[in-house]
C-alpha positions in Angstrom: 110.1 127.0 90.2 113.6 125.8 91.0 114.8 122.2 91.8 118.4 121.4 92.4 119.5 117.9 91.8 122.8 117.1 93.4 124.1 113.6 92.5 127.7 114.1 93.7 127.5 111.4 96.3 126.3 108.8 93.9 129.8 108.7 92.5 133.2 107.6 93.8 135.2 110.3 95.5 137.5 110.6 98.6 134.6 110.0 101.0 132.9 107.5 98.8 135.8 105.2 97.7 133.4 102.3 96.9 131.0 104.4 94.9 130.4 103.8 91.2 132.6 105.8 88.9 131.5 108.2 86.1 133.3 105.8 83.8 131.0 103.0 84.9 128.1 105.3 84.3 129.3 106.0 80.8 129.9 102.4 80.1 126.3 101.6 80.9 124.8 104.2 78.6 123.4 101.3 76.6 120.9 100.7 79.4 119.7 104.3 78.9 119.4 103.8 75.2 117.5 100.6 75.8 115.1 102.4 78.2 114.5 105.1 75.6 113.9 102.6 72.9 111.5 100.5 75.0 109.7 103.6 76.1 109.1 104.7 72.5 108.1 101.2 71.5 105.8 100.5 74.4 104.2 103.9 74.3 102.2 102.6 71.3 100.6 99.7 73.3 101.2 100.0 77.0 99.7 102.4 79.6 102.3 105.2 79.3 99.8 108.0 79.2 101.5 109.7 82.1 103.9 111.2 79.5 101.0 113.3 78.0 99.3 114.3 81.3 101.1 117.7 81.6 99.2 118.8 78.5 95.8 117.8 79.9 92.8 120.2 79.8 91.4 120.4 83.3 88.5 122.8 82.6 85.9 120.1 83.4 87.3 119.8 86.9 87.6 123.5 87.5 83.9 124.0 86.4 82.6 121.2 88.5 84.4 122.5 91.6 83.0 126.0 91.0 79.5 124.5 90.9 79.7 122.6 94.2 82.3 124.3 96.3 79.8 126.4 98.3 78.0 123.2 99.4 80.8 121.3 101.0 83.7 121.8 103.4 85.2 118.3 103.3 85.8 115.5 100.8 86.3 111.9 101.6 88.1 109.9 99.0 87.2 106.2 98.9 90.1 104.4 97.2 93.2 102.4 97.8 96.7 102.2 96.4 97.1 104.4 93.4 93.6 105.8 94.0 94.6 107.1 97.4 98.3 107.7 98.0 98.7 110.5 95.4 95.7 112.3 96.8 97.2 112.2 100.3 100.6 113.2 99.1 99.5 116.3 97.2 97.1 117.4 99.9 99.7 117.0 102.7 102.3 118.9 100.7 100.1 121.8 99.6 97.3 122.3 102.1 97.5 125.6 103.9 96.0 127.1 107.0 94.0 129.4 104.8 92.1 126.6 103.3 88.8 125.8 105.1 88.3 122.6 103.2 89.6 119.3 104.4 90.5 116.0 102.6 90.1 112.6 104.2 91.3 109.5 102.4 89.7 106.2 103.4 92.2 103.7 102.0 91.8 100.7 104.4 88.7 98.7 105.4 89.7 99.1 109.1 86.4 99.8 110.9 88.2 102.0 113.5 89.6 104.1 110.8 86.1 104.5 109.3 84.7 105.4 112.6 87.4 108.0 113.1 86.6 109.7 109.8 82.8 109.6 110.4 83.3 111.2 113.8 85.3 114.1 112.4 83.2 115.1 109.3 79.8 116.8 109.1 77.9 114.5 106.7 75.7 117.4 105.6 78.8 119.3 104.3 80.8 116.3 103.0 81.3 115.2 99.4 82.4 111.6 98.8 84.6 110.6 95.9 84.8 106.9 95.0 87.8 106.1 92.9 88.4 102.7 91.2 89.2 102.0 87.6 87.8 98.5 87.6 85.0 99.3 89.9 85.4 95.9 91.6 88.3 96.4 94.0 86.9 94.8 97.2 88.0 97.4 99.7 86.7 100.3 97.7 83.5 98.5 96.7 82.8 97.8 100.4 83.2 101.4 101.4 81.2 102.6 98.4 78.3 100.2 99.2 78.3 101.5 102.8 78.3 105.1 101.9 75.8 105.0 99.1 73.4 103.3 101.4 74.1 105.9 104.1 73.5 108.8 101.7 70.3 107.3 100.3 69.0 106.8 103.8 69.9 110.2 105.2 69.7 112.4 102.1 67.1 110.7 99.9 66.2 113.9 97.9 69.8 114.8 96.8 72.1 111.9 97.5 73.3 112.0 93.9 74.8 115.5 94.5 76.9 114.2 97.5 78.9 111.6 95.7 81.1 111.6 92.6 82.6 108.5 90.9 86.0 108.4 89.2 86.3 105.2 87.1 86.8 103.8 83.7 85.4 106.0 80.9 83.1 103.4 79.3 83.0 100.1 81.2 82.7 98.5 84.6 80.3 98.4 87.5 80.9 102.0 88.6 80.4 103.5 85.2 77.0 101.8 85.0 76.1 103.3 88.4 77.1 106.8 87.1 74.8 106.3 84.1 72.0 104.8 86.0 71.8 107.1 89.0 73.1 110.4 87.6 76.2 110.9 89.7 78.9 113.2 88.5 81.6 111.1 86.9 85.3 111.5 86.3 87.7 109.3 84.3 90.6 107.1 85.0 92.3 107.0 81.6 92.9 103.7 79.9 96.6 104.4 79.3 97.5 105.5 82.8 98.1 102.9 85.5 96.8 103.6 89.0 100.1 104.4 90.7 100.9 106.9 87.8 97.5 108.5 88.0 97.9 111.4 90.5 98.0 114.0 87.7 94.7 112.7 86.2 91.1 113.1 87.5 92.1 110.6 90.1 94.2 113.1 92.0 93.2 116.4 90.5 89.6 116.5 91.6 90.4 116.3 95.3 93.3 118.7 94.8 91.1 121.3 93.1 88.4 120.8 95.8 90.8 121.9 98.6 92.0 124.9 96.6 95.2 123.6 95.1 96.2 125.1 91.7 95.9 122.0 89.5 97.1 123.9 86.5 100.3 124.7 88.5 100.8 121.0 89.2 100.6 120.2 85.5 102.9 123.1 84.6 105.5 121.9 87.0 105.2 118.4 85.4 105.6 119.9 81.9 108.7 121.8 83.0 110.3 118.6 84.3 109.2 116.5 81.3 111.7 118.2 78.9 114.6 117.3 81.2 113.4 113.7 81.7 113.5 112.9 78.0 116.8 114.6 77.2 119.0 111.9 75.6 122.1 113.4 77.1 122.5 111.3 80.3 124.0 113.9 82.5 121.3 116.4 81.6 118.5 113.9 82.5 117.7 113.6 86.3 115.2 110.8 85.8 117.8 108.7 83.9 120.5 109.4 86.5 118.1 108.2 89.2 117.2 105.1 87.3 120.7 104.1 86.2 122.3 104.8 89.6 119.6 102.7 91.4 120.0 99.8 88.9 123.8 99.8 89.1 123.8 99.9 92.9 121.2 97.1 92.9 123.8 95.1 91.0 126.1 95.7 94.0 123.6 94.4 96.4 122.0 97.7 97.5 118.5 96.4 97.4 116.9 99.1 99.7 116.1 102.6 98.5 115.4 105.1 101.3 113.6 108.3 100.6 114.0 110.8 103.4 112.4 114.2 103.1 113.3 116.8 105.6 109.7 118.2 105.9 106.6 116.7 107.4 104.7 118.2 104.4 106.6 115.8 102.0 106.4 112.6 104.1 103.3 111.3 102.2 105.2 112.0 99.0 107.7 109.5 100.1 104.9 107.1 100.8 103.6 107.7 97.3 107.1 106.8 96.0 107.0 103.6 98.0 104.1 102.2 96.1 105.4 103.6 92.7 108.8 102.0 93.1 107.7 98.7 94.8 104.9 97.8 92.4 106.8 98.9 89.3 110.2 97.4 90.0 109.5 94.3 92.0 108.9 91.6 89.4 109.3 87.9 89.1 109.7 87.6 85.3 111.6 89.5 82.7 110.1 90.9 79.5 111.3 87.7 77.7 109.7 85.4 80.3 112.7 84.4 82.4 112.3 84.1 86.1 114.6 86.8 87.7 112.8 88.0 90.9 114.3 91.4 90.7 113.4 94.4 92.9 114.5 97.0 95.3 112.6 97.7 98.6 111.6 101.3 99.0 111.6 102.7 102.6 110.3 106.1 103.7 111.9 108.0 106.5 111.4 111.5 107.9 114.1 114.0 108.8 114.9 115.0 111.4 112.5 112.6 113.3 114.1 109.4 112.0 117.7 110.6 112.8 116.6 109.4 116.3 115.2 106.1 115.2 116.7 104.8 112.0 120.0 106.6 111.2 122.0 104.4 113.6 121.1 101.5 111.4 121.8 103.4 108.2 125.2 104.6 109.3 126.6 101.5 111.0 124.4 98.7 109.7 124.6 96.7 106.5 125.7 98.7 103.4 122.7 97.6 101.4 121.0 101.0 100.9 120.9 104.0 98.6 119.4 107.2 99.9 117.5 110.1 98.5 117.3 113.3 100.7 114.7 116.0 100.0 115.4 119.5 101.4 113.2 122.6 101.2 115.2 125.8 100.9 112.5 128.4 101.6 109.5 127.9 103.9 106.5 130.2 103.4 106.1 130.1 107.1 108.9 129.9 109.6 109.7 130.6 113.2 112.7 132.1 114.9 114.1 130.6 118.1 114.0 133.4 120.7 117.1 134.8 122.4 116.5 133.1 125.6 119.0 131.2 127.9 121.7 133.3 126.1 124.0 132.7 129.1 123.8 128.9 128.7 126.4 127.4 126.2 124.3 124.2 126.0 121.6 125.9 123.9 122.6 129.5 123.2 124.0 128.6 119.7 120.3 128.2 118.7 119.3 131.7 119.6 118.0 133.8 116.7 118.2 130.8 114.3 115.1 129.7 112.4 113.4 126.3 112.6 114.2 125.8 108.9 117.8 126.6 109.4 118.0 123.9 112.1 116.1 121.4 110.0 118.3 121.9 106.9 121.4 121.7 109.0 120.2 118.4 110.3 119.7 117.3 106.7 123.2 118.2 105.6 124.6 116.6 108.7 122.9 113.3 107.9 124.0 113.5 104.3 127.6 113.9 105.5 127.4 111.1 108.1 126.0 108.6 105.6 128.5 109.7 102.9 131.3 109.1 105.4 129.9 105.7 106.2 130.0 104.8 102.5 126.3 105.0 101.6 125.5 106.4 98.2 123.0 109.3 98.3 121.5 112.1 96.2 120.1 115.4 97.4 117.0 117.0 95.8 116.4 120.6 96.9 113.1 122.3 96.3 113.4 126.1 96.4 109.9 126.0 97.9 106.9 123.7 98.3 104.6 124.8 95.6 102.2 123.3 93.0 105.0 123.6 90.4 107.7 121.9 92.4 105.4 119.1 93.5 104.1 118.5 90.0 107.7 118.4 88.8 108.8 115.9 91.5 105.9 113.6 90.6 106.8 113.6 86.9 110.5 113.1 87.7 109.9 109.9 89.7 107.3 108.5 87.3 109.7 108.8 84.5 112.6 107.5 86.5 110.6 104.4 87.6 109.7 103.5 84.0 113.3 103.9 82.8 114.6 101.8 85.7 112.1 99.1 84.9 113.1 98.9 81.3 116.8 98.9 82.3 116.0 95.8 84.4 114.2 94.3 81.4 110.9 94.0 83.3 107.5 95.5 82.8 107.2 98.5 85.2 103.5 98.9 84.4 101.9 95.7 85.4 101.3 94.3 89.0 100.6 90.5 88.8 101.5 90.1 92.5 98.7 92.5 93.5 96.2 90.7 91.2 97.0 87.4 92.9 96.0 89.0 96.3 92.8 90.3 94.8 91.9 86.9 93.5 92.5 85.3 96.9 90.3 88.0 98.5 87.5 87.3 96.1 87.7 83.6 96.9 87.7 84.1 100.7 84.7 86.4 100.4 82.8 83.8 98.4 82.6 85.7 95.1 81.0 83.7 92.4 83.5 82.2 89.9 86.3 81.8 92.4 85.3 78.4 93.9 88.4 76.6 92.9 90.6 79.2 94.5 88.6 79.0 97.7 89.1 75.3 97.8 92.8 75.7 97.6 92.8 78.3 100.3 90.7 76.1 102.6 93.2 73.2 102.0 96.0 75.6 102.9 94.3 76.6 106.2 93.6 73.0 107.1 97.2 72.0 106.5 98.3 74.8 108.8 96.1 73.6 111.5 97.4 70.0 111.1 100.9 71.2 111.6 99.9 72.6 114.9 102.5 75.4 115.2 100.0 77.9 116.7 100.0 79.4 120.2 96.8 80.7 121.7 97.0 82.9 124.7 93.8 83.5 126.7 
């Protein structure tokens, strides 16, 4: 495994005259010391279990997959947010044409989306994996209720073998269902938050099912961990990511764009969006002050979005910091044939590989944005493998926590998300949320009275 971390363009140089200086970086080392201190302190009480995940024993997953793999050719994950995005990201990055097994992730209660999945799978050969720590997330509960009824109706003799449940180890609605009905059960650890959980049973069960080497994922994370907890700032890529983003936020760069130059890594950027948004976007500081801090994460795809977003990035507001991800070696590549060799318009492409062109596009965009004054860093993976993906995941989980502590906020909670869940419970008439429902009804009535609505028939 090899990952190259090039942070040259985060700092001031001739093409980046307004970049932060290395002296500024050094002057803010106290923020790194604060992050280390809070990490050590909070590790005793807060859900920081992601630190220990690279040491996990995954034999229970390996043995389960060996037992059932001959029965199924597809898995449908029923989950949302942290119970879904990591599964999708790892599968998209590491699936191969050789794998005969497919993964579907139902992470939205859109009936068209559900119909699409049901039309593609063979129910006889499909395993369903319900993932929810609390067991009461409305979207996951709805899809679980639908599918368990479907399985009981169509496979009454062995429906228990066609569904697994990943939830809290001891408590909650879903854990009771596991114990009552005899489903296979996996665990969402108490000390790992949902958006940090891809290297737990939450993400590893589906990865193992489709043939991904889950031990390789953890080994990659373990290799990265030693770098992410090095107290020497310029040896620590997670700390450099965290501090650079925090310092540029102070300059008004409140948008973080992650732009992989590989379709396989696009969902990894989507995973990053949730990780960064839910962790960094907070109203209150650790000492209770209202600060409303945050940085909006955006995913883009190279080279596709050079033709849809880079115009804005290059010539629009200078409110962004960029992360490019390049793959140096593709396990499968194609060579552009020596055709139209007499036409200067295209003959420069002859005998070049697709990956050469894609990586040239990446470097070209890096240069263009650097010359436009936009700070950026480049992460190069020597290849897409279990080890590099596991390392990348750990790198950004560590960077996210460090950035949160530098900002003096709790990067592990999500009160804004909880507020939305409560409103959903009220709107769906869940018992105990009557007061909230009354408030919502009053809000709707007031909107109607204002009359600023256009209906087109």
